[in-house]
Structure formats: structure tokens, C-alpha cells
TIRO-2110 file (N, C-alpha, C; in Angstrom, 1 decimal):
// TIRO-2110
0.9, -1.2, 0.0, N, 1, A
0.0, 0.0, 0.0, CA, 1, A
0.9, 1.2, 0.0, C, 1, A
0.6, 2.2, -0.9, N, 2, A
1.4, 3.4, -1.0, CA, 2, A
0.7, 4.5, -0.3, C, 2, A
1.5, 5.4, 0.3, N, 3, A
0.9, 6.5, 1.0, CA, 3, A
1.4, 7.8, 0.2, C, 3, A
0.6, 8.8, 0.3, N, 4, A
0.9, 10.0, -0.5, CA, 4, A
1.8, 10.8, 0.4, C, 4, A
2.8, 11.3, -0.2, N, 5, A
3.8, 12.2, 0.5, CA, 5, A
3.4, 13.6, 0.7, C, 5, A
4.0, 14.3, 1.5, N, 6, A
3.6, 15.7, 1.8, CA, 6, A
3.7, 16.6, 0.5, C, 6, A
4.7, 16.4, -0.3, N, 7, A
4.8, 17.2, -1.5, CA, 7, A
3.7, 16.9, -2.5, C, 7, A
3.4, 15.6, -2.6, N, 8, A
2.3, 15.2, -3.5, CA, 8, A
0.9, 15.7, -3.0, C, 8, A
0.8, 15.6, -1.7, N, 9, A
-0.5, 16.1, -1.0, CA, 9, A
-0.6, 17.6, -1.2, C, 9, A
0.5, 18.3, -1.0, N, 10, A
0.4, 19.8, -1.2, CA, 10, A
0.0, 20.2, -2.6, C, 10, A
0.6, 19.5, -3.6, N, 11, A
0.3, 19.8, -5.0, CA, 11, A
-1.1, 19.4, -5.3, C, 11, A
-1.6, 18.3, -4.8, N, 12, A
-3.0, 17.9, -5.0, CA, 12, A
-4.0, 18.8, -4.4, C, 12, A
-3.7, 19.3, -3.2, N, 13, A
-4.5, 20.3, -2.5, CA, 13, A
-4.6, 21.6, -3.3, C, 13, A
-3.4, 22.0, -3.8, N, 14, A
-3.4, 23.3, -4.5, CA, 14, A
-4.2, 23.2, -5.8, C, 14, A
-4.1, 22.0, -6.5, N, 15, A
-4.9, 21.8, -7.7, CA, 15, A
-6.4, 21.8, -7.3, C, 15, A
-6.8, 21.2, -6.2, N, 16, A
-8.2, 21.2, -5.8, CA, 16, A
-8.7, 22.6, -5.5, C, 16, A
-7.8, 23.3, -4.8, N, 17, A
-8.2, 24.7, -4.5, CA, 17, A
-8.4, 25.5, -5.8, C, 17, A
-7.6, 25.3, -6.8, N, 18, A
-7.8, 26.0, -8.1, CA, 18, A
-9.2, 25.6, -8.7, C, 18, A
-9.5, 24.4, -8.5, N, 19, A
-10.8, 23.9, -9.1, CA, 19, A
-12.0, 24.6, -8.2, C, 19, A
-11.8, 24.6, -6.9, N, 20, A
-12.8, 25.3, -6.1, CA, 20, A
-13.0, 26.8, -6.5, C, 20, A
-11.8, 27.4, -6.7, N, 21, A
-11.9, 28.9, -7.1, CA, 21, A
-12.6, 29.0, -8.5, C, 21, A
-12.3, 28.1, -9.4, N, 22, A
-13.0, 28.2, -10.7, CA, 22, A
-14.5, 28.0, -10.6, C, 22, A
-14.9, 27.0, -9.8, N, 23, A
-16.3, 26.8, -9.6, CA, 23, A
-17.0, 28.0, -8.9, C, 23, A
-16.3, 28.5, -7.9, N, 24, A
-16.8, 29.7, -7.2, CA, 24, A
-17.0, 30.8, -8.1, C, 24, A
-16.1, 31.1, -9.1, N, 25, A
-16.3, 32.1, -10.1, CA, 25, A
-17.5, 31.9, -10.9, C, 25, A
-17.7, 30.6, -11.3, N, 26, A
-18.9, 30.3, -12.1, CA, 26, A
-20.1, 30.5, -11.3, C, 26, A
-20.1, 30.1, -10.0, N, 27, A
-21.3, 30.3, -9.2, CA, 27, A
-21.7, 31.8, -9.1, C, 27, A
-20.7, 32.6, -8.9, N, 28, A
-20.9, 34.0, -8.7, CA, 28, A
-21.5, 34.6, -10.0, C, 28, A
-21.0, 34.1, -11.2, N, 29, A
-21.6, 34.6, -12.5, CA, 29, A
-23.0, 34.1, -12.6, C, 29, A
-23.3, 32.9, -12.2, N, 30, A
-24.7, 32.4, -12.3, CA, 30, A
-25.6, 33.1, -11.3, C, 30, A
-25.1, 33.4, -10.1, N, 31, A
-26.0, 34.1, -9.2, CA, 31, A
-26.3, 35.5, -9.7, C, 31, A
-25.3, 36.2, -10.3, N, 32, A
-25.6, 37.5, -10.9, CA, 32, A
-26.6, 37.4, -12.0, C, 32, A
-26.5, 36.4, -12.8, N, 33, A
-27.4, 36.2, -13.9, CA, 33, A
-28.8, 35.9, -13.4, C, 33, A
-28.9, 35.1, -12.4, N, 34, A
-30.2, 34.8, -11.8, CA, 34, A
-30.9, 36.1, -11.2, C, 34, A
-30.1, 36.9, -10.6, N, 35, A
-30.7, 38.1, -10.0, CA, 35, A
-31.1, 39.1, -11.1, C, 35, A
-30.3, 39.1, -12.2, N, 36, A
-30.8, 40.0, -13.3, CA, 36, A
-32.1, 39.5, -13.9, C, 36, A
-32.3, 38.2, -13.9, N, 37, A
-33.7, 37.7, -14.3, CA, 37, A
-34.8, 38.1, -13.4, C, 37, A
-34.4, 38.1, -12.1, N, 38, A
-35.4, 38.6, -11.1, CA, 38, A
-35.8, 40.1, -11.4, C, 38, A
-34.8, 40.9, -11.8, N, 39, A
-35.0, 42.3, -12.1, CA, 39, A
-35.9, 42.4, -13.3, C, 39, A
-35.8, 41.5, -14.3, N, 40, A
-36.7, 41.5, -15.4, CA, 40, A
-38.1, 41.1, -15.1, C, 40, A
-38.2, 40.2, -14.1, N, 41, A
-39.5, 39.6, -13.8, CA, 41, A
-40.4, 40.6, -13.0, C, 41, A
-39.8, 41.5, -12.3, N, 42, A
-40.5, 42.5, -11.5, CA, 42, A
-41.5, 43.3, -12.3, C, 42, A
-41.1, 44.0, -13.3, N, 43, A
-42.1, 44.8, -14.1, CA, 43, A
-43.1, 43.9, -14.8, C, 43, A
-42.8, 42.7, -15.2, N, 44, A
-43.7, 41.9, -15.8, CA, 44, A
-44.8, 41.4, -14.8, C, 44, A
-44.4, 41.1, -13.6, N, 45, A
-45.4, 40.8, -12.6, CA, 45, A
-46.3, 42.0, -12.3, C, 45, A
-45.7, 43.1, -12.2, N, 46, A
-46.5, 44.3, -11.9, CA, 46, A
-47.5, 44.6, -13.1, C, 46, A
-47.1, 44.4, -14.3, N, 47, A
-48.0, 44.6, -15.5, CA, 47, A
-49.1, 43.6, -15.5, C, 47, A
-48.9, 42.4, -14.9, N, 48, A
-49.9, 41.4, -14.9, CA, 48, A
-50.7, 41.5, -13.6, C, 48, A
-50.3, 42.4, -12.7, N, 49, A
-51.0, 42.5, -11.4, CA, 49, A
-50.7, 41.3, -10.5, C, 49, A
-49.6, 40.7, -10.6, N, 50, A
-49.3, 39.6, -9.8, CA, 50, A
-48.4, 40.0, -8.7, C, 50, A
-48.5, 39.3, -7.5, N, 51, A
-47.6, 39.6, -6.4, CA, 51, A
-46.2, 39.1, -6.7, C, 51, A
-45.2, 39.6, -5.9, N, 52, A
-43.9, 39.2, -6.0, CA, 52, A
-43.7, 37.7, -5.6, C, 52, A
-44.4, 37.4, -4.5, N, 53, A
-44.3, 36.0, -4.0, CA, 53, A
-45.4, 35.2, -4.7, C, 53, A
-45.0, 34.1, -5.3, N, 54, A
-45.9, 33.1, -5.9, CA, 54, A
-45.7, 31.7, -5.4, C, 54, A
-46.4, 31.4, -4.3, N, 55, A
-46.1, 30.1, -3.6, CA, 55, A
-46.3, 28.9, -4.5, C, 55, A
-47.2, 28.9, -5.4, N, 56, A
-47.4, 27.8, -6.3, CA, 56, A
-46.1, 27.6, -7.2, C, 56, A
-45.7, 28.7, -7.8, N, 57, A
-44.5, 28.7, -8.7, CA, 57, A
-43.3, 28.3, -7.9, C, 57, A
-43.1, 28.8, -6.7, N, 58, A
-42.0, 28.5, -5.8, CA, 58, A
-41.9, 27.0, -5.4, C, 58, A
-43.1, 26.5, -5.1, N, 59, A
-43.2, 25.1, -4.7, CA, 59, A
-42.8, 24.2, -5.9, C, 59, A
-43.3, 24.5, -7.1, N, 60, A
-43.0, 23.8, -8.3, CA, 60, A
-41.5, 23.8, -8.6, C, 60, A
-40.9, 25.0, -8.5, N, 61, A
-39.5, 25.2, -8.7, CA, 61, A
-38.6, 24.4, -7.7, C, 61, A
-39.1, 24.4, -6.5, N, 62, A
-38.3, 23.7, -5.4, CA, 62, A
-38.4, 22.2, -5.7, C, 62, A
-39.5, 21.7, -6.1, N, 63, A
-39.6, 20.3, -6.5, CA, 63, A
-38.8, 19.9, -7.7, C, 63, A
-38.7, 20.8, -8.6, N, 64, A
-37.8, 20.5, -9.8, CA, 64, A
-36.4, 20.5, -9.4, C, 64, A
-36.0, 21.5, -8.5, N, 65, A
-34.6, 21.5, -8.1, CA, 65, A
-34.2, 20.2, -7.3, C, 65, A
-35.2, 19.8, -6.4, N, 66, A
-34.9, 18.6, -5.7, CA, 66, A
-34.8, 17.4, -6.6, C, 66, A
-35.6, 17.3, -7.6, N, 67, A
-35.5, 16.2, -8.6, CA, 67, A
-34.1, 16.2, -9.3, C, 67, A
-33.7, 17.4, -9.6, N, 68, A
-32.4, 17.6, -10.3, CA, 68, A
-31.3, 17.2, -9.3, C, 68, A
-31.4, 17.6, -8.1, N, 69, A
-30.4, 17.3, -7.1, CA, 69, A
-30.2, 15.8, -6.9, C, 69, A
-31.4, 15.1, -6.9, N, 70, A
-31.3, 13.6, -6.8, CA, 70, A
-30.6, 13.0, -8.0, C, 70, A
-30.8, 13.6, -9.2, N, 71, A
-30.1, 13.1, -10.4, CA, 71, A
-28.6, 13.3, -10.3, C, 71, A
-28.2, 14.4, -9.9, N, 72, A
-26.7, 14.7, -9.9, CA, 72, A
-26.0, 14.2, -8.7, C, 72, A
-26.7, 13.9, -7.6, N, 73, A
-26.1, 13.3, -6.4, CA, 73, A
-27.0, 13.3, -5.3, C, 73, A
-27.4, 12.1, -4.8, N, 74, A
-28.4, 12.0, -3.7, CA, 74, A
-27.9, 12.7, -2.5, C, 74, A
-26.6, 12.8, -2.2, N, 75, A
-26.2, 13.4, -1.0, CA, 75, A
-26.5, 14.9, -1.0, C, 75, A
-26.5, 15.5, -2.2, N, 76, A
-26.8, 16.9, -2.3, CA, 76, A
-28.3, 17.2, -1.8, C, 76, A
-29.2, 16.3, -2.3, N, 77, A
-30.6, 16.5, -1.9, CA, 77, A
-30.8, 16.2, -0.5, C, 77, A
-30.2, 15.1, 0.0, N, 78, A
-30.4, 14.7, 1.4, CA, 78, A
-29.8, 15.7, 2.4, C, 78, A
-28.6, 16.3, 2.1, N, 79, A
-28.0, 17.2, 3.0, CA, 79, A
-28.7, 18.5, 3.0, C, 79, A
-29.6, 18.8, 2.1, N, 80, A
-30.4, 20.0, 2.2, CA, 80, A
-29.6, 21.2, 1.6, C, 80, A
-28.5, 21.0, 1.0, N, 81, A
-27.6, 22.1, 0.5, CA, 81, A
-28.4, 22.9, -0.6, C, 81, A
-29.1, 22.2, -1.5, N, 82, A
-29.8, 22.8, -2.5, CA, 82, A
-30.9, 23.7, -1.9, C, 82, A
-31.6, 23.2, -1.0, N, 83, A
-32.7, 24.0, -0.4, CA, 83, A
-32.1, 25.2, 0.3, C, 83, A
-31.0, 25.1, 1.0, N, 84, A
-30.4, 26.2, 1.7, CA, 84, A
-30.0, 27.3, 0.8, C, 84, A
-29.3, 26.9, -0.3, N, 85, A
-28.8, 27.8, -1.3, CA, 85, A
-29.9, 28.6, -1.9, C, 85, A
-30.9, 27.8, -2.3, N, 86, A
-32.0, 28.5, -3.0, CA, 86, A
-32.9, 29.3, -2.1, C, 86, A
-33.0, 29.0, -0.9, N, 87, A
-33.7, 29.8, 0.1, CA, 87, A
-33.1, 31.2, 0.1, C, 87, A
-31.8, 31.3, 0.1, N, 88, A
-31.1, 32.6, 0.1, CA, 88, A
-31.3, 33.3, -1.3, C, 88, A
-31.2, 32.5, -2.4, N, 89, A
-31.4, 33.1, -3.7, CA, 89, A
-32.8, 33.7, -3.9, C, 89, A
-33.8, 32.9, -3.5, N, 90, A
-35.2, 33.3, -3.6, CA, 90, A
-35.5, 34.6, -2.8, C, 90, A
-34.9, 34.6, -1.6, N, 91, A
-35.1, 35.8, -0.7, CA, 91, A
-34.5, 37.0, -1.4, C, 91, A
-33.3, 36.8, -2.0, N, 92, A
-32.6, 37.9, -2.6, CA, 92, A
-33.4, 38.4, -3.9, C, 92, A
-34.0, 37.4, -4.6, N, 93, A
-34.8, 37.8, -5.8, CA, 93, A
-36.0, 38.6, -5.3, C, 93, A
-36.7, 38.1, -4.3, N, 94, A
-37.9, 38.8, -3.8, CA, 94, A
-37.5, 40.3, -3.4, C, 94, A
-36.4, 40.4, -2.7, N, 95, A
-36.0, 41.7, -2.2, CA, 95, A
-35.7, 42.6, -3.3, C, 95, A
-35.1, 42.1, -4.4, N, 96, A
-34.7, 43.0, -5.5, CA, 96, A
-36.0, 43.4, -6.2, C, 96, A
-36.9, 42.4, -6.4, N, 97, A
-38.2, 42.8, -7.1, CA, 97, A
-39.0, 43.8, -6.3, C, 97, A
-39.0, 43.7, -5.0, N, 98, A
-39.7, 44.6, -4.2, CA, 98, A
-39.1, 46.0, -4.3, C, 98, A
-37.8, 46.1, -4.4, N, 99, A
-37.1, 47.4, -4.5, CA, 99, A
-37.2, 48.0, -5.9, C, 99, A
-37.5, 47.2, -6.9, N, 100, A
-37.5, 47.7, -8.2, CA, 100, A
-38.5, 48.8, -8.4, C, 100, A
-38.1, 50.0, -8.9, N, 101, A
-39.0, 51.1, -9.0, CA, 101, A
-40.1, 50.8, -10.1, C, 101, A
-41.3, 51.3, -9.8, N, 102, A
-42.4, 51.2, -10.7, CA, 102, A
-42.2, 52.2, -11.9, C, 102, A
-42.3, 51.7, -13.1, N, 103, A
-42.0, 52.6, -14.2, CA, 103, A
-43.0, 53.8, -14.2, C, 103, A
-42.6, 54.9, -14.7, N, 104, A
-43.4, 56.1, -14.8, CA, 104, A
-44.4, 55.9, -15.9, C, 104, A
-45.7, 56.0, -15.6, N, 105, A
-46.7, 55.7, -16.6, CA, 105, A
-47.2, 57.0, -17.3, C, 105, A
-46.5, 58.1, -17.0, N, 106, A
-47.0, 59.4, -17.7, CA, 106, A
-46.3, 59.6, -19.0, C, 106, A
END
């Protein structure tokens, strides 16, 4: 049985950290894109007379995300990571939509 030496472990850890950083950059880009979509949704909801919070839509979206989480890795769904992350994202989307100014109708 071979053991990994300190030099190899340090190099492997550095490579993993580079991968974490790359994924974090992608996540930040995706979060920003998602919040921009929330900005676009606000005036459309207002034009339709719909509230910012749509429990039916949110429940359907949560179910879809959970199904996706099970496909990509059961541990993600079981650990609740997806629910926790999206709870924050949905709250941020709601807050942005609530702050979005109503367009001048004059």
C-alpha cells in the first residue's frame, strides 16, 4: 500500500483549490445572472397585477430542483444544500423585485 507524501499532497490540494476557485467564479456569475432575471420579472409581474411572491411557482421550482439534485447526487438532496442555497437566492430575488421602481406611466 502506498501513501501520499507531503509534496504530492500539497500539490494535489493546490490543484483542488484551483478547481474550487474556478467553480466559485462560475457560481458568482450564475448568481448574478439569476438576480438579473429577477430584475426583469418584477415589471412583468406588476404589469400582470401579480404579487412578487408566488407560492405555487416557488413550490414547483423547489420540487424541480430537488429532482435535479437527486439526479446529480443524492447526497446533495439529502444534505439540504440545494434547499439552503435556493432559500437565500429566492429571498434575494424577492427583495430585488420589491425594491424595483415602478415605471413612470406618464
